VODORO-297636 format. One record per atom (N, C-alpha, C): y negated, x negated, z negated; residue in three letters. Coordinates in steps of 0.02 Angstrom, whole numbers, plus 50000, padded with zeros to 5 digits. Layout:
REM residues N
YXZALA...
This chain:
REM residues 77
500594996050000MET500005000050000MET499374995850000MET499424989449994LYS498834985149993LYS498514984550061LYS498894985050115ASN498644983950182ASN498474990450218ASN498364995850183VAL498215002350214VAL497475002650230VAL497325004150293GLU496635004850315GLU496485012250325GLU495895014350303ILE495685021250313ILE495225021350374ILE495425025450423GLN495015025950484GLN494475031150473GLN493895029650500LYS493335034250496LYS493425039550550LYS493405045850532VAL493505051350578VAL492835053150609VAL492805053450675VAL492205055250711VAL492225062750723VAL491725066350696LYS491705073550705LYS491405075150773LYS491645080550802ARG491395082750867ARG490995089150856ARG490565090750904GLY490185096950901GLY489495095950871GLY489235101450847ARG488555101450819ARG488535097750753ARG488025093550743PRO487975089950679PRO487815094750623PRO488015093050563SER487885097450506SER487135097550491SER486915103250464LYS486205104050449LYS486035100250386LYS485465097150389SER485215093850328SER484755098850293SER484865099950230VAL484485104750192VAL483865101250164VAL483285103850184VAL482655101050161VAL482305106550122VAL482185105450060SER481835110450020SER481095108550018SER480655113050041PRO479945111350042PRO479665111049971PRO479185106949963VAL478855106149898VAL478245110749897VAL478235115249849PHE477675120049843PHE477175117549791PHE476555117249812ASP476015115049767ASP475565121049754ASP475625124349695PRO475225130249682PRO474475128849679PRO474275122649669SER473565121149666SER473245121149735SER473645121549789SER473375121549857SER473135128449878SER473275133649838ILE473075140449855ILE472355141649832ILE471945144249878LYS471265145949862LYS471195153549856LYS470925155949803LEU470795163049794LEU470085164549816LEU470015170149853MET469355172149877MET469265179549865MET468655181549857ARG468485188549853ARG468275190849923ARG468365197349934GLY468155200049999GLY467415199350012GLY467025199449959SER466295198749967SER466095191649986SER466545186949977GLU466395179949995GLU466545178450068GLU466895182850102LEU467065181750173LEU466445182650216LEU466365178250265VAL465795178550310VAL466075178550381VAL465855183450421PHE466075184050490PHE465475183150537PHE465615180450595ASN465105179650646ASN464915186650672ASN464285187850683GLU464055194450706GLU464325196150775GLU464505191250815SER464765192650882SER465435196150880SER465785196050823LEU466415199650816LEU466325207150815LEU465725209450801PHE465595216650794PHE465245219550855PHE465185215650908LYS464885217950970LYS465445218851022LYS465535224951049PRO466075226151096PRO465985222351162PRO466555220351191MET466545217051256MET466655222451309MET466155223551350LYS466175228851399LYS466495226351464LYS466905230751494THR467205229151558THR466885233151615THR466425237751597ASN466085242151645ASN466585246251685ASN467095248751650SER467585253251682SER467765258651632SER468245262951651GLU468455268451608GLU468805265951545GLU469035259851546VAL469385256951488VAL468925256551428VAL468275255551439ASP467795255051385ASP467795261451342ASP467825267151375VAL467805273551339VAL468475274951304VAL469035272851335ILE469695274151307ILE469825269751246ILE469645263451249MET469825258751196MET469375259051135MET468765261351141SER468315261151084SER467765266351091SER467545268951034THR466975273451035THR466325269551042THR466355263151033GLU465765258851039GLU465635256851112GLU466095258351157GLY466005256751227GLY466245249851246GLY466855248351231GLY467155241851249GLY467685239851199GLY468015234451213VAL468545231851169VAL468225226851121VAL468375227651058MET468095223151007MET468435216351011MET468065210851003PRO468375204151003PRO468865203550944PRO469375199850955GLY469885198950903GLY470385204650899GLY470385209050949THR470855214650949THR471515212450978THR472055213850943ASN472725212450968ASN473025218850996ASN473275218451057MET473575224251088MET474295222751106MET474735227751094VAL475435227051111VAL475615232951155VAL475875231551214PHE476085236751259PHE476855236751261PHE477145242351243VAL477875242851238VAL478135246951296VAL478685244751324GLY479005248351378GLY479455243851417GLY479875246851455GLY480325242851496GLY479955239851555GLY480235234751584PRO479905231751641PRO479905236451701PRO479355236551736CYS479275240551797CYS479335248051783CYS479125250251724THR479135257451711THR478445260251703THR
């Protein structure tokens, strides 16, 4: 038993995942009040397209900047 060699087995396929636990630093969180928030005035002025879309999308006559729109439906329907 003195001359027994152990061969290293080479694994095939996807390598195993390495687990990385992120370090959370609670002092990095900043608390703010709503009254402390400041927005640029241009965010409250609608962007006009000079078409019927202005009346459909907003009562202000245009699409407001920073608006996210999602259109749902199948392709070509």
